[in-house]
C-alpha positions as CSV (number, residue, x, y, z in Angstrom):
1,M,0.3,0.5,0.2
2,L,2.4,2.2,0.8
3,L,4.1,1.9,-2.1
4,S,1.1,3.2,-4.3
5,A,0.9,5.9,-2.3
6,L,4.3,6.9,-3.0
7,F,4.0,6.0,-7.0
8,A,0.6,8.0,-7.2
9,L,2.5,11.0,-5.2
10,S,5.3,11.4,-7.7
11,Y,3.2,10.8,-10.7
12,L,0.5,13.6,-9.4
13,V,3.8,15.7,-8.3
14,T,5.1,16.1,-11.8
15,L,1.5,15.9,-13.3
16,G,0.1,19.1,-11.3
17,M,2.9,21.8,-11.8
18,Y,5.1,22.7,-14.7
19,V,8.7,21.0,-13.9
20,P,11.4,23.0,-15.9
21,L,14.0,19.5,-14.3
22,S,15.6,17.9,-17.0
23,S,18.0,15.5,-14.6
24,L,16.9,12.7,-13.2
25,E,18.5,14.1,-9.8
26,A,17.0,17.0,-10.0
27,R,13.1,15.2,-10.1
28,L,14.4,12.9,-7.7
29,G,15.2,16.1,-5.2
30,L,11.8,17.3,-6.0
31,F,10.0,14.5,-5.1
32,V,11.4,13.9,-1.6
33,V,10.6,17.3,-1.2
34,A,7.4,16.4,-1.9
35,L,7.3,13.3,0.3
36,L,8.9,15.5,3.5
37,A,7.4,18.9,2.7
38,P,4.1,18.5,0.1
39,E,2.8,22.5,1.2
40,L,6.4,23.4,-0.3
41,V,5.1,21.6,-3.5
42,A,1.6,23.4,-3.5
43,L,3.4,26.3,-2.9
44,W,5.2,26.6,-5.7
45,S,1.9,25.8,-7.5
46,L,0.3,28.5,-6.2
47,Q,3.1,30.7,-7.0
48,Q,3.0,29.4,-10.9
49,W,-0.6,30.1,-10.8
50,F,-0.6,34.1,-9.4
51,A,2.8,34.6,-12.0
52,S,0.6,33.4,-15.0
53,R,-2.3,35.6,-14.0
54,A,-0.2,38.9,-13.3
55,L,1.3,37.8,-17.2
56,A,-2.1,37.5,-18.3
57,H,-3.0,41.4,-16.7
58,E,0.3,42.3,-17.7
59,H,-0.2,42.1,-21.3
60,R,-4.0,42.0,-21.7
61,D,-3.7,44.4,-24.2
62,F,-2.9,41.7,-26.7
63,G,-5.3,39.7,-25.9
64,W,-3.1,37.5,-23.1
65,T,-5.2,34.7,-21.3
66,Q,-3.8,32.7,-18.1
67,T,-3.4,30.0,-20.3
68,H,-1.2,32.1,-22.6
69,G,1.1,33.0,-19.0
70,F,1.4,29.3,-18.1
71,F,2.7,28.5,-21.5
72,A,5.2,31.7,-21.1
73,I,5.7,30.6,-17.4
74,M,7.1,27.3,-18.9
75,G,9.6,28.1,-21.3
76,G,6.7,28.4,-24.4
77,F,7.9,31.3,-26.3
78,V,11.3,30.6,-27.7
79,E,13.9,32.5,-30.1
80,C,16.4,30.9,-32.8
81,D,18.9,32.7,-32.9
82,N,21.8,30.8,-35.2
83,G,20.3,27.4,-35.1
84,Q,20.8,27.8,-31.0
85,V,17.2,27.8,-29.0
86,K,16.5,30.1,-26.1
87,P,13.4,30.0,-24.0
88,I,12.3,34.0,-23.9
89,G,12.3,35.5,-20.2
90,T,9.0,36.8,-19.1
91,D,10.8,39.6,-18.5
92,F,11.6,40.3,-21.9
93,L,8.2,39.7,-23.7
94,G,6.2,42.8,-24.1
95,E,9.3,44.0,-26.3
96,Y,8.9,40.6,-28.5
97,L,4.9,41.4,-27.9
98,E,5.2,45.3,-29.6
99,E,7.4,43.9,-32.4
100,K,4.5,41.1,-33.3
101,V,7.6,39.2,-32.8
102,V,5.1,37.0,-30.5
103,S,1.1,35.9,-31.6
104,I,-0.3,33.1,-31.0
105,T,-4.7,31.3,-29.7
106,E,-5.2,30.4,-26.3
107,N,-6.5,27.6,-29.0
108,D,-3.0,27.3,-30.3
109,I,-1.6,26.8,-27.0
110,K,-4.3,24.0,-26.3
111,G,-4.0,22.4,-29.4
112,M,-0.5,21.8,-27.9
113,S,-1.4,20.5,-24.7
114,K,-0.3,16.3,-24.3
115,G,-3.7,16.4,-22.2
116,N,-7.3,14.7,-23.0
117,F,-9.6,14.3,-20.8
118,L,-8.5,10.5,-20.9
119,S,-5.4,11.5,-19.5
120,K,-7.2,14.2,-16.8
121,S,-9.5,11.4,-16.1
122,V,-7.2,9.6,-14.5
123,V,-4.9,11.5,-12.0
124,V,-8.6,12.4,-11.2
125,I,-9.5,9.0,-10.4
126,Q,-6.0,8.3,-8.8
127,L,-5.7,11.3,-6.8
128,T,-8.8,10.3,-5.9
129,W,-7.6,6.3,-4.7
130,F,-4.6,8.3,-3.2
131,V,-6.8,10.3,-0.9
132,I,-8.9,7.2,0.1
133,Q,-5.6,5.3,0.7
134,L,-4.7,8.0,3.6
135,I,-7.5,8.5,5.2
136,G,-8.3,4.5,5.6
């Protein structure tokens, strides 16, 4: 039972928020933090939510929504320079938007999502099972 709870927790931690960590060691570190102090992971997710709202509000003149804000935070806007792909930092997005270099709709962003009804349903079922296991 403990093993299934740990597996469910690791799965939910990686799906519940954007984690810009590519190495296995960094992901394992985040998993340990989630085990020992899950409120820190919740605060990190909340911080991303507030930051995406602030970005959407800051760039509302360009038709931005919170989806655009999340996309920017996760490094979705990139610049190609001599074959090098670099993410555009959220501090510099205003310049790109004013020059009309960045133009994407909310539907375009959602169309790139790999999450569908089935995968989201599986996450909800696993979260429910996890909570039932913790209570029981």
